[in-house]
C-alpha positions in Angstrom: -16.5 -20.7 40.0 -15.6 -23.4 37.6 -17.5 -21.6 34.8 -15.7 -18.3 35.6 -12.4 -20.2 35.5 -13.3 -21.7 32.1 -14.3 -18.3 30.7 -11.1 -16.8 32.0 -9.0 -19.5 30.3 -10.9 -19.1 27.1 -10.3 -15.3 27.2 -6.6 -15.8 27.8 -6.4 -18.4 25.0 -8.1 -16.0 22.6 -5.9 -13.1 23.6 -2.8 -15.2 23.0 -4.0 -16.4 19.6 -4.9 -12.8 18.7 -1.4 -11.6 19.7 0.3 -14.4 17.7 -1.9 -13.9 14.7 -0.6 -10.3 14.1 3.1 -11.3 14.2 5.1 -9.4 11.7 8.9 -9.2 11.0 10.6 -7.0 13.5 12.3 -3.9 12.2 16.1 -4.5 11.9 18.1 -3.2 14.8 20.0 -0.8 12.5 16.7 0.7 11.4 14.3 -0.1 8.5 16.2 -1.1 5.4 18.4 2.0 4.7 17.5 2.5 1.1 13.8 3.0 2.0 14.2 5.0 5.2 14.8 8.7 5.3 12.2 9.4 2.6 8.6 10.6 2.7 6.3 9.0 0.2 4.0 11.1 -2.0 0.6 9.5 -2.2 -0.1 8.8 -5.9 2.7 11.1 -6.8 3.2 14.8 -6.0 -0.2 15.8 -7.5 -2.2 19.0 -7.4 -5.2 19.1 -9.7 -5.4 23.0 -9.4 -2.0 22.9 -11.2 -3.3 20.3 -13.7 -1.1 17.6 -12.1 -3.5 14.7 -11.5 -3.0 11.8 -9.2 -1.1 8.8 -10.4 0.1 10.7 -13.5 3.6 10.6 -14.9 4.0 14.3 -14.2 3.1 13.8 -10.5 5.6 11.0 -10.2 8.4 12.9 -12.0 7.8 15.8 -9.6 8.1 13.5 -6.6 11.3 12.0 -7.8 12.9 15.3 -8.8 12.0 16.8 -5.4 13.6 14.0 -3.5 10.4 12.2 -2.4 9.6 8.5 -2.7 6.2 7.8 -4.2 3.3 5.5 -3.6 1.3 4.2 -6.6 -1.4 1.7 -7.4 -1.3 -1.0 -10.0 -4.2 -2.9 -11.7 -4.5 -5.3 -14.6 -6.3 -4.3 -17.8 -8.5 -6.8 -19.7 -5.5 -7.7 -21.9 -3.0 -7.9 -19.1 -1.3 -4.5 -19.1 -0.1 -3.0 -15.8 -2.2 0.1 -15.3 -1.3 2.8 -12.7 -4.8 3.6 -11.4 -6.3 3.7 -7.9 -10.0 3.1 -8.6 -11.3 0.0 -10.4 -13.8 2.3 -12.0 -12.5 4.8 -14.5 -15.3 7.3 -14.0 -13.8 9.5 -11.3 -10.4 10.0 -12.9 -11.1 9.8 -16.6 -14.9 10.2 -17.0 -15.1 6.8 -18.8 -18.0 4.7 -17.6 -16.0 1.4 -17.5 -13.7 -0.6 -15.2 -10.0 -1.0 -15.6 -10.2 -4.8 -15.7 -12.9 -4.6 -18.5 -11.0 -2.5 -21.0 -8.0 -3.0 -23.2 -4.7 -1.2 -23.4 -5.7 0.5 -26.6 -8.8 2.0 -24.9 -6.8 3.1 -21.8 -4.1 4.7 -23.8 -6.7 7.1 -25.3 -8.0 8.3 -21.9 -6.8 11.5 -20.1 -6.8 12.2 -16.4 -9.1 14.6 -14.6 -9.7 17.0 -17.6 -6.0 17.5 -18.2 -3.7 16.3 -21.1 -2.1 13.7 -18.8 -2.6 10.2 -20.1 -3.4 7.1 -18.0 0.2 5.7 -17.3 1.3 2.2 -17.4 3.8 0.8 -14.9 6.6 0.5 -17.4 6.4 4.2 -18.0 6.7 5.1 -14.4 9.5 2.9 -13.2 12.3 4.7 -15.2 11.4 7.9 -13.4 12.6 6.4 -10.1 15.3 4.1 -11.2 18.6 5.1 -9.5 16.7 7.9 -7.6 14.1 7.7 -4.9 12.2 4.6 -3.8 8.7 3.4 -4.9 6.0 2.0 -2.7 3.9 -0.1 -5.1 0.4 -1.1 -4.1 -1.1 -4.1 -5.9 -4.9 -4.0 -6.3 -6.1 -7.4 -7.5 -9.6 -7.8 -9.0 -11.7 -10.8 -9.6 -9.1 -13.3 -8.4 -6.2 -12.1 -10.5 -3.8 -11.7 -7.6 -1.3 -14.3 -8.9 -1.2 -12.9 -12.5 -0.9 -9.3 -11.2 1.8 -10.0 -8.7 3.8 -12.2 -11.1 3.7 -9.7 -13.9 4.7 -6.8 -11.7 7.7 -8.7 -10.3 8.8 -9.8 -13.7 8.7 -6.2 -14.9 10.6 -5.0 -11.8 13.4 -7.5 -12.7 14.3 -5.2 -15.6 15.2 -2.3 -13.2 18.1 -3.4 -11.1 18.8 0.1 -9.9 15.2 0.7 -8.7 14.5 0.6 -5.0 11.0 -0.6 -4.4 8.6 -2.2 -1.9 5.3 -3.9 -2.6 2.2 -3.6 -0.4 -1.4 -4.7 -0.7 -4.6 -5.0 1.3 -4.9 -8.5 -0.1 -2.9 -11.0 2.0 -2.8 -13.4 -1.0 -0.4 -11.0 -2.7 1.9 -11.1 0.3 1.7 -14.9 0.5 2.7 -15.2 -3.2 5.7 -12.9 -2.6 6.7 -14.8 0.6 6.7 -18.0 -1.4 8.1 -16.9 -4.8 10.0 -13.7 -4.1 10.9 -13.6 -0.4 13.7 -11.0 -1.0 11.2 -8.4 -2.0 10.2 -6.1 0.9 6.5 -6.6 1.4 3.9 -4.8 3.5 0.4 -5.3 4.7 -2.0 -2.5 4.1 -4.9 -2.1 6.6 -7.5 0.2 8.1 -10.6 0.0 10.3 -12.8 -1.7 7.7 -15.8 -1.3 9.9 -15.6 2.5 9.3 -15.1 2.2 5.6 -18.6 2.7 4.0 -17.3 1.6 0.6 -16.0 -1.8 1.9 -17.7 -4.8 0.4 -16.1 -7.4 2.6 -18.2 -9.6 5.0 -17.8 -8.9 8.7 -15.5 -11.8 9.3 -12.9 -10.5 6.7 -13.4 -7.0 8.0 -12.5 -8.2 11.5 -9.5 -10.3 10.4 -8.0 -7.6 8.2 -8.7 -4.7 10.6 -6.9 -6.6 13.3 -3.9 -7.7 11.1 -4.7 -11.3 11.9 -3.2 -12.6 8.7 0.3 -11.4 9.6 1.3 -14.8 11.0 0.9 -16.3 7.5 2.3 -13.5 5.4 5.1 -12.3 7.7 5.1 -8.7 6.4 8.2 -6.6 6.6 6.1 -3.6 7.4 2.5 -2.6 8.2 0.9 0.4 6.4 -2.2 1.5 8.4 -4.7 4.3 7.8 -3.6 7.4 9.8 -7.2 8.3 10.7 -7.6 4.8 12.3 -4.5 5.1 14.5 -6.7 4.8 17.5 -7.5 1.2 16.7 -6.1 -1.5 19.0 -4.4 -3.5 16.3 -1.6 -1.2 15.1 -0.6 -0.2 18.6 -0.6 -3.8 19.9 1.3 -5.1 16.8 4.0 -2.4 17.3 4.4 -3.2 21.0 4.5 -7.0 20.7 6.4 -7.5 17.4 8.0 -4.2 16.5 7.6 -4.0 12.7 8.2 -0.9 10.6 5.0 1.2 10.4 3.9 3.4 7.5 0.9 5.7 7.9 -1.5 6.7 5.1 -2.5 9.4 4.3 -0.8 12.1 6.4 -2.1 15.6 5.4 -0.3 18.1 7.5 3.3 18.8 8.6 2.1 19.0 12.2 1.3 15.3 12.0 4.6 14.4 10.5 6.8 15.4 13.4 5.6 12.8 16.1 5.6 10.0 13.5 9.2 10.8 12.5 10.2 10.9 16.1 9.0 7.3 16.6 10.8 6.3 13.3 7.6 5.7 11.4 7.4 6.4 7.7 4.7 8.5 6.1 2.6 8.5 2.9 1.6 12.1 2.5 -0.7 14.2 0.3 -1.7 17.8 -0.1 1.5 19.5 1.2 5.3 19.4 0.8 6.3 17.1 3.7 9.6 17.9 5.5 
């Protein structure tokens, strides 16, 4: 009996610690910050390769802004410190170049084109003016090889030059959010996550997979929102985090209008792709 009591107490303690670890900032009573709500966010811009509009291209972003959508984009650092708008670390899939973003210079990147089109690899300073004074941006920072501080600092310094731009910053890497919390707490920050145990491309060890899948760094980073993979919405963590702490939720990537309606009804925000979200 004593052993069972001890095990019960341990289980209760673990459950309490788990619940506390995923604590995020509660959505404001008046709704998520007004200048970001009311928009759907085009994943890597409003792209359609059949129309020669590749992902993360200036054309895709211009179309998103001109059609009243916010946009999600990805930012990496080149070898010489430029802010490159590119999802993959490898350039192979999108440009055909057999190299990594972090290993090449700005000069090399500026000569590459996207997915067989004439669209060039954009830099962040080329994209921001497209949204300034218009629709909001959801900027994902993708650190590589421990450059999270340099990447986050450079992005925020550039954003200072666009006072009319509405933006949020998100990342899978909690270190980015920790830096923002300490140095730029006024910036709306979000924790990206998914079920990392289902992700075959994930290189994290099982401990980090468990912690990040279950949003267990939230108590340190205090995100303003959580952006979770839509296909992993059956995981325990997002539902429990919402019920206990009530943060704003984004879902990525939503691929049909049918899936949009229930998310909007529960005041979630969506990152969509492959259709014109309404």
